[in-house]
N, C-alpha and C positions, 0 to 999 in steps of 0.2 A: 468815322461815322458808323453808327449802328442803327439799322432800320428796325423799328419796333412794330410797325403795322404798314399795310399798303391799302390804298383806296383808289378806285377808278371813278372819276367824276364825269358824268355825261350830261350834256345840255340837250333837252328834248322839248318838243312842242307840248306834249301831254304827259305830265309826270305820272298821273294816276294809271294810265293805260300801260306804261312801261313797268311801273311797280307791280301791277296785277300780273303781267306777263312773267316777270322774274319770280314772283312768289308762287304763282300757279304751276308753272312748268319746270322751274329750275331750282326749287327748294330754298329760295331766299326768304327771309322774314324781315319785317319792318322793325328797325331799331329806333328810329326817330322820324318824325314827320311834322311838317308845318306847311303853310301856304306856299306852293311852288317849290317844295323841297321834300325829298324822302331819302333817308339813309337805310340801305339794305345790307344785311349781313348773312353769312353762313360760315360755319366753323372752318370749313376746309377750302375756302376761296377768298380772294381779295374782296373787301367791302365795296359796295357801289353807292355812289351818291347821284341822285337824279335831280337836276335843277331845271326849272321851267325857263325856256328861252325868253330873254328880255328882263329877267329878274335883276334887281339892283344890287344883289349880292356880288354879281360878277363885275369886273372892270368894264367901263363903257365900250371898249373896243371888242369885247368878247360877248356881249349880251345878245347879239343877233346871230351868233354862230350856233350850229347844231351838230350833234354827234353824227359824223359821216366819214366814210373812208377808213374806218377802223373795224377790226374784228376782235371781239372778246372771245378768246380761245380758252376752253376749260378742258383739261386733260382728265379723262374719266376712266373708270373700269366698267366692264360689261356694256360696251357701246351698242351691241345689237339689242340688248334688253331695253336700253334707253331709247333707241330708235322705235321699237315696238310700242313702248309706253307712251311716247310723245305722239305718235301717229294715232293711237287709240284715244288720246285726249284731245285730238283735233288741233294740235300745235301747228303753227305755220312753218313747216319745213320747206326751205327754199333751195336746198341742195341735198339730194338723196345721199344715203350712205355710200361711200366709195373707198377704195383702197389704192394708195399711191405705191409706185414701185419701190420707194425707199422705206416702206413698212408703216406708213401712217394711215390709219383708218379714221374717217371723219364724215360728219354731215353738218349742215347749217340750218339754223332757224333765224327768222327776222322778226323783231318785235314790232308793235304797231307804229313806232316812231322811226323805223328803219335801222335800228341797232342790230347788227349781225352778230349772232352768237354761234361759235363753232365748237362742237363737241369732238374731242380727239382721243383716240387710243393708239398707243404705239406698240408695235410688235416687240416682243422680248426674245432674247436668245433661248429662253427656256420653253417658249411656246412650241406646241406640236406643229410639225410641218403640215401644210395643206395637202390633202390627198391629190394624187395626180389626175384622178377622174372624179368628178362630182356629178352624180346623177340626180336629176330633178324630175319629179312626177307631178303633173298638173293636178290641182285639187279644186273643189268648189270654192274654197276661200279665195282663190286667185282669179275668179271670174268676175268681170264687170259687164253689166248689161247697160246699153244705152239705146235711145230710140233708133239709132242707125246701125248698130252692130253688137256682137257679143265678143269681148276680148278675154282671152285666157292667158294669164301671165306665165311665162316659162322661166328663162334665166333672167335674173335681176339682182341688184346688190343685196336685197333682203333675202334672197334665196341662193346666195353663194357666188354670184359673178362679181367681177371687179371693174370691168370696162364696158361690157355690152349687155343690153337687154333684148330678149326675144319674146314674142307672143304670137298667138294665133288670132285671126279675125274671121268670124263667121257672119255672113250677111244673107238675109233672105231676099228673094227676088223683089225688086222695087225699093229696097232700103237704100238710104243715102246718108252719108256722113255730112257734118257741117263744113262750111268753108273755114279753113284755118291754115296756120303755118306752124312748122316745127323748127326749133332752133338747131337741130342736128340732122345730118343726112339719114334717110331711111331707105332700107332695101326691102322690097316686097316681092315675094314669090307666090304667085297664084297657084294653089294646089288643087282647086276644084272650081268648075264654073268659069265665070268671066267677070272682070271688073272694068268699068269705064272710069278713067282717071283724067281729071282736068287739072292742069298745073300751069299757072301763069298764062291762062287763056288758051292753051293747047290741050286737046282731048285725044286720048288714045284708048283703044279697047285692048285689054290684056287678057289673054286666054290662059287656061290651066297649063302649067309647065313653063310659062314665061315669067320673067323677072323684070320689075321696073324699079328705077332708082329716083327718089325725090330729093332734090338738093336742099340744104338748110335754108330756112327763111322763105322758101317759095310758097305762095298761096295755092292750096290745093283743095280739091273736093273729090270724093270717091263714091261712085254709085254702083249698084249691083243690078244690071239688067236681067240677071238670072241668079239663082242661088249660087253663092260663091264662098270659097274659103281661101285664106292666105296666111303665110308665115312672114312676120316682120322682124327685122333686126335694126337696132339703133344704139348709139352710145347712150349709156344709162343716165346721163345728166340732161337729156333733151327735155324741153318744155314746150307747151303749145301756147299759141296766142291767136286772137281773133282780129282780122283786119279792122283798123279804125280804133283799136283800143291799145293801151299800154300794159294791161294786165297779162300775166303769164300763168299757166296752170300746169302743174306736174301731171304726168300720166301715171295713175295709180298702178296699172298693170305692169308698168316698166320699172317700178321701184322695188 
C-alpha cells in the first residue's frame, strides 16, 4: 500500500462555524463546499472534511455522532509567535502555552463545535539551553484592571515559566472581587494591608506578612477592608468559573 493523501473527516453540528475557525485562525482554505459539507486544505497539513451531523452521506449508525474525544495536533515552528498571534486575534485558547518535561511545548484551541486543536513544537538537540536564571520585569502590558482589583502578571508561560504563574494584586479599601472558583490551588501572601477571605462559607482576615492557601474548586470571595496588596502563585493552567455556570475563563495575567 502507498498512501497518496490523508484527510481527517469531522462530524460537527455547525459546519460553517468550524470552517470559519480553521480558515481564520489556522490558515486553511476551502477547497470544496456544498450543503452540510466543506473540504478544507493547506499545503503542509492533512486535509479536513467537515460534515454536518445527521447528513445522509454518512452511514445511518454514524449520522448522529459528533467529533469528540479527539485532538487534532499540528506540529509547528515558532510556537510563541503563534501563541501571540492567536491571542491578538481573539482565538479561543483553552489551554495556555506550556512545556512538558520531555521537551514538548504546546497550547490548545477549541473550535465552536468543540473540536480541540493542539499546536506543538518539540525541542531539538540543536536548540540553545534555557538560561539557569530568567529575570522578568513587570510592564504596563501585563496589567489587568477590573472593578475589584488590579493584577500585574509576573511569571507566566508567555513570559518564560513552564509550570507556575505568579502575579500581584492591588485592591483599594472597599474593593471586592466576584464570587468564583479556580481549578488549581492558589497561594496568596498579603504584602501590605489586610484582606478578608471567604471560602466555602468560612471567613478569615489575613494581615500583611501572612499567607493563605485556597484549595482547587473552592468557591471564594476576597474583600479589602483597607488598601491591600498580595502576591499570588498558581499552576499556569488554572481557569476560573462562576458558581451555577459551566463556562470557564482563563486568567489573562497568568498566561
